[in-house]
C-alpha positions in Angstrom: 0.0 0.0 -0.1 1.4 3.3 -1.0 1.8 6.3 1.3 -0.6 8.2 -1.0 -3.2 5.7 -0.8 -2.9 5.5 3.0 -3.3 9.4 3.4 -6.2 9.4 1.1 -8.0 6.5 3.0 -7.1 8.4 6.2 -8.7 11.5 5.0 -11.8 9.7 4.1 -12.1 8.2 7.5 -11.8 11.4 9.1 -14.3 13.2 6.8 -16.9 10.3 7.7 -16.5 11.0 11.3 -19.4 12.7 13.1 -19.0 16.3 14.0 -19.5 17.3 17.5 -19.5 20.6 19.0 -17.7 21.8 21.9 -17.7 24.7 24.4 -14.7 26.6 25.4 -14.5 27.5 29.2 -15.0 31.4 29.5 -11.5 31.6 31.2 -9.9 30.1 28.0 -9.2 33.2 26.2 -6.8 34.2 23.4 -5.0 36.3 26.1 -5.3 33.8 28.9 -2.1 31.9 27.8 1.0 32.8 25.9 1.0 31.5 22.2 1.3 28.0 21.6 -0.5 24.9 21.3 -2.6 24.4 24.4 -4.8 21.6 25.9 -7.5 22.2 28.2 -10.7 20.3 29.3 -13.9 21.4 27.7 -17.6 20.9 28.2 -19.8 18.9 25.7 -22.8 20.7 24.5 -26.3 20.1 25.7 -27.7 16.8 24.7 -24.2 15.3 24.4 -22.9 14.9 28.0 -19.8 13.1 27.0 -16.1 13.7 28.2 -14.2 15.9 25.6 -10.9 17.4 25.1 -9.8 20.5 23.1 -6.7 22.0 21.4 -6.0 25.5 20.3 -3.5 26.9 18.3 -3.2 30.5 19.8 -2.9 33.7 17.7 -5.0 36.0 15.7 -5.8 33.4 13.3 -6.5 30.4 15.3 -7.3 26.6 14.8 -9.4 24.5 17.0 -9.7 20.8 17.4 -11.9 19.0 19.5 -12.6 15.5 20.4 -15.2 13.7 22.2 -15.8 9.8 23.3 -18.3 7.7 24.8 -17.2 5.3 27.5 -13.8 4.3 26.3 -11.0 5.8 28.3 -8.5 4.4 25.8 -9.9 6.0 23.1 -10.1 9.3 24.7 -6.5 9.1 25.5 -5.8 8.1 21.7 -7.9 11.0 20.5 -5.9 13.5 22.8 -2.6 12.3 21.0 -4.1 12.6 17.7 -5.3 16.0 18.5 -1.8 17.1 19.3 -0.4 15.1 16.5 -2.6 17.0 14.0 -2.0 20.4 15.6 1.6 20.1 15.5 1.9 18.4 12.2 -0.3 21.2 10.4 1.4 23.9 12.6 5.1 22.9 12.5 5.8 26.5 14.3 3.8 25.7 17.1 5.3 24.9 20.5 3.3 22.6 22.7 2.3 23.9 26.2 1.2 20.8 28.0 -0.2 20.9 31.5 1.8 23.0 33.7 3.6 25.2 31.2 1.2 28.3 31.8 4.2 30.5 31.5 6.9 28.9 29.6 10.5 30.7 29.5 9.8 32.3 33.0 11.4 32.1 36.4 10.8 31.1 39.9 11.9 33.0 42.8 11.6 32.1 46.5 13.0 33.8 49.6 14.5 33.0 53.2 12.4 35.0 55.3 8.9 34.2 56.3 6.0 34.4 55.4 7.3 33.6 51.7 5.5 34.8 48.7 7.0 32.7 45.9 7.2 34.8 42.4 6.7 33.3 39.1 8.1 36.0 37.0 9.2 36.8 33.2 12.9 37.0 32.5 12.6 40.8 33.5 11.3 40.3 36.8 7.5 41.2 36.0 5.3 39.1 38.2 3.1 36.7 36.2 1.7 34.9 39.6 2.4 34.2 43.1 2.3 31.2 45.4 2.0 32.4 49.2 3.4 29.9 51.9 1.9 29.7 55.6 3.2 31.8 58.2 6.8 30.4 59.3 7.3 28.7 55.9 10.1 29.7 53.6 11.1 28.5 50.2 14.8 27.5 50.0 14.8 25.5 46.8 12.8 25.1 43.6 12.8 22.5 41.0 10.6 22.5 38.1 9.4 19.4 36.0 7.3 20.7 33.4 6.6 17.7 31.3 5.1 16.0 34.4 3.4 19.4 35.5 5.2 19.3 38.9 7.0 21.9 40.9 9.4 20.7 43.8 10.1 23.0 46.8 12.6 22.6 49.7 10.2 24.2 52.3 11.8 25.1 55.7 9.8 25.7 58.8 11.1 26.1 62.3 14.3 24.2 61.6 12.8 21.5 59.7 12.9 20.5 56.0 10.1 19.1 53.5 10.4 18.1 50.2 6.9 19.6 48.8 5.3 18.9 45.6 2.9 21.2 43.8 0.8 21.1 40.5 2.5 23.5 38.2 -0.5 24.5 36.7 -2.9 25.1 39.7 -0.1 25.5 42.5 -2.2 23.2 44.5 -0.1 21.1 47.0 0.1 17.6 46.2 2.4 16.0 48.8 4.8 17.0 51.3 7.4 14.7 52.9 10.0 15.4 55.6 13.6 15.4 54.7 16.2 14.9 57.5 19.4 16.1 55.8 20.6 19.6 55.5 19.5 21.1 52.1 19.8 24.3 50.1 18.7 24.5 46.4 17.0 21.9 44.1 17.3 21.0 40.5 15.4 18.8 38.1 17.6 16.9 35.5 14.8 15.5 33.3 14.2 12.4 35.3 15.3 13.0 38.7 15.2 15.5 41.5 18.6 16.7 43.1 19.3 18.7 46.0 22.4 20.7 47.1 23.4 19.7 50.6 24.9 22.3 52.9 26.3 20.6 56.2 29.0 23.4 56.7 32.0 24.7 55.1 34.6 22.4 56.7 32.5 19.4 55.6 32.1 17.4 52.4 29.2 18.8 50.8 27.4 16.5 48.4 24.8 16.7 45.7 21.9 14.2 46.3 19.3 12.6 44.2 16.1 12.5 46.0 13.0 10.6 45.9 10.2 13.3 46.1 7.5 11.0 47.3 9.4 9.4 50.1 11.8 11.9 50.8 14.8 9.5 50.8 18.3 9.8 49.3 18.9 7.7 46.4 22.2 8.7 45.3 25.1 10.9 46.5 27.7 12.7 44.5 30.5 14.1 46.6 31.9 17.4 45.9 34.5 17.3 48.9 35.3 20.6 50.8 34.8 23.6 48.3 37.4 25.7 49.5 39.8 26.7 52.5 38.6 27.3 56.0 38.4 30.0 57.0 36.9 31.8 55.4 34.5 29.1 54.3 32.8 27.8 51.0 29.1 26.8 51.3 27.3 25.0 48.4 23.9 26.9 48.3 22.5 26.9 44.4 22.1 24.1 42.1 21.0 23.9 38.6 21.0 20.9 36.0 22.0 21.2 32.4 21.7 17.9 31.1 25.6 17.2 31.3 25.9 17.8 35.2 25.1 20.5 37.4 25.9 24.1 37.8 26.6 25.2 41.5 26.3 28.7 43.4 29.0 28.4 46.0 28.9 31.2 48.8 32.1 32.6 50.4 31.7 33.5 54.0 32.3 37.4 53.9 30.9 37.9 50.5 31.4 37.1 47.0 30.9 33.6 45.5 31.8 31.1 42.8 29.5 29.9 40.0 30.9 26.4 39.1 29.9 23.3 36.8 30.4 19.7 37.7 29.8 16.5 36.0 27.8 13.6 37.3 30.9 12.1 39.0 31.4 15.3 41.1 34.4 16.5 39.0 34.5 20.3 38.1 34.4 20.8 34.7 37.5 22.6 33.2 36.9 26.1 32.2 33.4 26.4 33.4 33.8 28.6 36.5 33.7 32.1 37.3 33.5 34.4 40.4 30.5 36.7 41.1 30.2 39.7 43.3 32.9 40.4 45.6 33.8 40.6 49.5 31.4 42.5 51.4 29.3 43.3 48.2 26.7 40.2 47.8 26.8 36.5 47.8 25.1 33.8 45.5 22.4 31.6 47.1 20.8 30.1 44.2 21.3 29.5 40.5 18.8 28.5 37.4 19.7 27.1 34.2 17.9 28.9 31.3 17.7 26.0 28.7 16.4 28.6 26.0 19.7 30.3 25.4 22.1 28.2 27.9 22.7 31.0 30.4 22.3 31.2 34.1 20.3 33.4 36.3 21.9 33.7 40.0 19.9 34.8 43.1 21.5 36.7 45.8 20.5 39.6 48.4 17.5 41.4 46.9 19.1 40.7 43.3 18.7 38.2 40.3 21.5 38.5 37.8 21.9 36.9 34.3 25.1 35.4 33.4 26.6 33.9 30.4 28.3 30.5 31.2 31.6 32.3 31.1 30.7 35.0 33.7 29.9 37.9 31.2 26.8 39.8 33.0 23.9 40.3 30.9 21.7 42.0 33.1 20.1 41.8 36.5 16.6 42.8 38.4 15.4 43.3 41.7 12.7 41.0 42.8 9.2 42.4 43.5 8.7 44.2 46.8 4.8 43.8 46.6 3.5 41.4 48.9 6.9 39.9 49.5 9.8 39.8 52.2 11.9 42.0 49.6 13.9 44.0 50.3 16.4 42.8 52.5 15.9 39.1 51.7 17.7 36.6 49.3 16.4 35.4 45.9 16.4 31.5 46.8 15.8 28.7 44.5 15.9 30.6 41.4 14.6 28.3 38.8 13.9 28.5 34.9 10.7 27.0 33.6 10.9 26.3 30.0 8.6 24.3 27.5 7.9 20.6 27.8 10.0 19.2 25.1 8.3 18.9 21.6 8.1 15.5 20.0 9.2 15.1 16.5 6.7 15.6 13.6 7.4 12.3 12.2 6.6 10.9 15.4 3.4 12.8 15.6 2.2 12.1 12.2 3.0 8.4 12.9 0.6 8.6 16.0 -2.2 10.4 13.7 -2.0 7.4 11.0 -2.1 4.8 13.6 -4.9 6.3 15.5 -7.1 6.7 12.2 -6.2 3.0 11.6 -7.4 1.8 15.1 -10.6 4.3 14.7 -11.5 2.5 11.3 -11.6 -0.8 13.0 -13.5 0.3 16.3 -16.8 -1.4 16.5 -18.0 -1.1 20.1 -17.1 2.2 20.7 -18.5 5.5 18.8 -16.3 8.5 18.8 -16.2 11.9 17.1 -13.7 14.3 15.9 -14.4 17.8 14.7 -13.1 19.8 11.8 -10.1 22.1 12.1 -11.9 25.4 11.9 -10.1 28.7 11.3 -11.0 31.7 13.4 -10.2 35.1 14.6 -10.6 35.9 18.3 -12.2 33.9 20.9 -15.1 31.4 20.4 -17.4 30.7 23.2 
């Protein structure tokens, strides 16, 4: 069977599917989310009380694709994959915004004092949304797992440490487990949660792989003693870049070092630079910007943007509205990027496979709407 014949038969099958209308929630407007390919639950119209899902390609001239199924959860999931496949295949410039990436290419900023208001800002420090913690709680470290829609936090309260998991979209707390070891910043490397342990400047200061559901240590990467004592060097900031970890090392008395380590705990040659200076400021966190391979460093009332060679690109002071700034440290600075985009060929394959399965389903009826160009918001 030739590819052309397969595509023609696929098109005929799609055209034979019954059209079903869906309603966009009132909160789902073109300005509610940044441009991209977005998924959000929707509600079936009167007379068709079926679960349905929707996709919209944001922009002035937008495309909508809606699916609805009967009782089959399997078919529901297949159609959601088909919807995403068609959206990205027909619009290759579309970047998928999966659950959680409401504000891709943004920063998260915690603070040391209490009560903490955690900030989600754009790259210039403008506040996009906030997460307010209870009295006595501080956000010392933050890690973002965008594909799984998770925000992890090292939350401190009265000298105790907890690993707290939040829904990245709603910011609802999902779990909280105690952690018994000294901990500073957190990082997510694409598959695991890591933490910077800070037992003291004269001690071995390791990087820890953590099970966020149990609060247990799965792996320890020793960095050794980071510098002479006195003055004392403390491991504070941590960020993962896929090849290892960027660390923010605080020097007692002021100043600090941003240094890269591999997964064995060895410093990477040529990837280290000094920041600030004695009695000026000191780094407490670091975030890896996967958009342009740069670093954001948190310090006292300051977030600074650096290249990996130490060139200062800019800086901003965290918002003071409703927060403990000024006179507080920008803890847990973390970059939130988009979830990774599957390849177009993989998506086309899903679309063709789904239509093949659909043509052989006999016990489950399902519906797929047409792609409809429109301007503005449809309700």
